[in-house]
C-alpha positions as CSV (number, residue, x, y, z in Angstrom):
1,M,80.1,25.8,-17.3
2,K,82.7,28.0,-19.2
3,R,85.4,26.9,-17.0
4,L,84.9,23.1,-17.7
5,P,87.0,21.7,-20.4
6,P,85.1,21.1,-23.4
7,A,85.1,16.9,-23.1
8,K,83.9,17.3,-19.8
9,R,81.0,20.1,-20.6
10,N,80.1,17.8,-23.3
11,Q,80.1,14.6,-20.9
12,L,77.9,16.8,-18.3
13,I,75.3,17.7,-20.8
14,G,74.8,14.1,-21.8
15,V,74.4,13.0,-18.5
16,V,71.8,15.1,-17.8
17,L,69.9,14.8,-21.5
18,G,70.5,11.0,-20.6
19,T,68.7,11.8,-16.8
20,A,66.3,13.6,-18.2
21,C,65.5,10.9,-20.6
22,L,65.2,8.4,-18.3
23,I,63.2,10.8,-15.9
24,G,60.5,11.0,-18.9
25,L,60.6,7.4,-19.9
26,V,59.9,6.3,-16.2
27,Y,57.1,9.0,-16.5
28,F,55.7,7.8,-19.3
29,L,56.2,4.2,-19.2
30,M,55.6,3.5,-15.7
31,I,54.3,6.3,-13.4
32,R,51.6,8.0,-16.3
33,P,50.0,4.3,-17.1
34,Q,49.5,4.1,-13.1
35,N,48.2,7.5,-12.7
36,V,45.2,6.7,-15.1
37,K,44.6,3.4,-13.2
38,N,44.5,5.2,-10.1
39,D,42.2,7.6,-11.6
40,N,40.0,5.1,-12.8
41,L,40.0,2.9,-9.9
42,G,38.9,6.3,-7.5
43,R,36.2,6.7,-10.1
44,K,35.1,2.9,-9.8
45,I,35.1,3.2,-6.1
46,A,33.4,6.6,-6.0
47,E,30.7,4.6,-8.1
48,E,30.9,1.9,-5.7
49,S,30.3,4.4,-2.8
50,V,27.4,5.7,-3.9
51,K,25.8,2.1,-4.7
52,A,26.9,0.7,-1.2
53,K,24.8,3.8,0.0
54,Q,21.9,3.0,-1.7
55,Y,21.8,-0.3,-0.4
56,K,22.3,0.7,3.1
57,D,19.5,3.1,2.7
58,A,17.3,0.5,1.3
59,A,18.2,-2.0,3.8
60,S,18.0,0.5,6.5
61,Q,14.2,1.1,4.7
62,V,13.1,-2.0,5.0
63,A,12.4,-2.5,8.7
64,V,10.6,1.1,8.3
65,T,8.7,-0.5,5.3
66,T,8.4,-3.6,6.8
67,A,6.8,-2.0,10.2
68,A,4.5,-0.1,8.0
69,L,3.2,-3.1,6.2
70,A,2.3,-5.0,9.5
71,A,0.5,-1.4,10.6
72,L,-1.4,-1.6,7.6
73,N,-2.1,-5.1,7.2
74,E,-3.0,-4.9,11.2
75,Q,-5.3,-1.8,10.4
76,L,-6.9,-4.0,6.9
77,N,-7.6,-6.8,9.4
78,R,-9.5,-4.9,12.1
79,A,-11.3,-3.6,9.1
80,E,-12.4,-6.8,7.6
81,E,-13.5,-8.3,10.8
82,D,-17.3,-7.6,10.1
83,V,-17.0,-8.3,6.6
84,A,-19.0,-11.3,5.1
85,A,-17.1,-14.3,4.8
86,G,-17.7,-18.0,5.1
87,D,-21.6,-18.9,4.6
88,L,-22.8,-15.7,3.3
89,Y,-27.0,-16.4,4.5
90,A,-25.7,-17.4,7.6
91,W,-23.9,-14.2,8.4
92,T,-26.2,-12.1,7.2
93,V,-28.8,-13.5,9.3
94,D,-26.4,-13.4,12.5
95,T,-25.4,-10.0,11.4
96,I,-28.8,-9.0,11.5
97,R,-29.8,-10.9,14.8
98,N,-27.3,-9.4,16.4
99,F,-27.6,-6.1,15.3
100,K,-31.7,-5.3,15.6
101,P,-32.3,-6.0,19.2
102,A,-30.7,-2.7,20.4
103,Y,-33.7,-1.0,17.9
104,H,-37.7,-1.5,18.0
105,V,-37.6,-2.6,14.4
106,D,-39.5,-5.8,13.3
107,I,-37.5,-7.7,10.4
108,P,-39.0,-10.5,10.1
109,T,-37.7,-11.5,6.7
110,T,-34.3,-11.6,5.3
111,S,-33.6,-12.8,1.7
112,Q,-30.8,-14.9,0.5
113,P,-27.9,-13.0,-0.7
114,S,-26.5,-13.1,-4.1
115,Q,-22.9,-12.7,-4.9
116,S,-21.7,-10.6,-7.7
117,D,-18.4,-8.5,-8.2
118,C,-18.6,-5.4,-6.5
119,D,-20.8,-2.5,-8.0
120,L,-20.2,0.3,-5.8
121,I,-16.4,0.9,-6.6
122,G,-15.1,-0.2,-10.2
123,G,-12.0,-2.6,-10.0
124,F,-12.4,-3.1,-6.5
125,P,-10.6,-6.3,-5.7
126,Y,-13.7,-7.3,-2.8
127,K,-16.7,-9.0,-4.1
128,Q,-20.4,-7.7,-2.7
129,I,-23.3,-9.1,-1.5
130,R,-27.0,-7.6,-2.1
131,F,-29.8,-9.4,0.3
132,S,-33.1,-7.3,1.1
133,L,-34.9,-6.9,4.6
134,S,-38.5,-6.0,5.1
135,G,-40.3,-5.4,8.0
136,T,-42.1,-2.6,10.2
137,A,-40.9,0.1,12.6
138,Y,-41.7,3.6,13.7
139,Y,-40.2,6.5,11.6
140,H,-37.8,7.8,14.2
141,D,-36.8,4.2,15.2
142,L,-36.4,3.0,11.4
143,G,-34.0,6.4,11.2
144,K,-31.9,5.5,14.0
145,F,-31.7,1.5,12.8
146,V,-30.5,3.0,9.3
147,A,-27.8,5.1,10.2
148,D,-26.5,3.4,13.5
149,F,-26.4,0.4,10.8
150,E,-24.3,2.3,8.1
151,N,-21.7,3.6,10.6
152,R,-21.6,-0.1,12.9
153,F,-20.9,-1.5,9.6
154,P,-18.8,0.3,7.0
155,H,-18.4,-1.8,4.4
156,C,-22.5,-1.6,4.0
157,R,-24.5,0.4,2.3
158,I,-27.9,0.7,2.4
159,L,-29.7,0.9,-1.0
160,D,-33.5,1.4,-2.3
161,L,-35.4,2.2,0.5
162,T,-38.8,2.7,0.7
163,A,-41.0,3.0,3.5
164,D,-44.8,3.6,3.1
165,T,-48.1,3.4,6.2
166,T,-50.0,0.9,4.2
167,G,-50.4,-2.6,5.8
168,A,-48.2,-1.6,9.0
169,G,-50.8,-1.7,11.4
170,A,-53.2,-0.1,13.4
171,G,-53.9,3.5,12.6
172,G,-50.7,4.0,10.4
173,E,-48.3,5.0,12.6
174,R,-46.0,2.3,12.0
175,L,-44.2,2.1,8.6
176,S,-43.8,-1.1,6.6
177,F,-40.3,-0.6,5.1
178,R,-38.0,-2.8,2.5
179,M,-34.3,-1.8,2.0
180,D,-31.7,-3.5,0.0
181,I,-28.3,-3.3,1.2
182,A,-24.7,-4.6,-0.3
183,A,-22.1,-5.9,1.7
184,L,-18.4,-6.7,0.7
185,V,-17.2,-10.4,1.0
186,K,-13.6,-11.0,2.5
187,P,-11.7,-12.3,-0.7
188,V,-10.5,-16.0,-0.2
189,N,-7.0,-16.1,0.2
């Protein structure tokens, strides 16, 4: 620059400064705002990608959840097969009549069932019925009947079982018994 005449040197300095100013103006007025928009757009894309991944995960879980729900509904339907429904007295009589032939238990009377809210488990969505059975049986036959009844019908509970030998028959070998049974009632949909 020392060899250039002062006029040419001033022109060169002016051109360099003008070019620098133009580059600065282009950067600050055009490039920088576009970079800010690009950064904001990148953040939005990342946020939306996270949301899209969450939606995809939820959508993939729908099939698994639907299958689990179907399995649970099937399991509930199998568990409710023996639950009281419809005419409760007919259900009571049929259940006892169909269950007792395998046992040497004489049950001549079955009381009319009374329906109420479930008191075995608080806040349970099912209703319950209570009915009484009375009859005669040998001690071991009665024990087997009670055990098998509760195992066969997990939705029923035998309550207030009383047994004594008075009035049961010859020699006091047979017991006369009375038991109350609580059974769940299938909810009406």
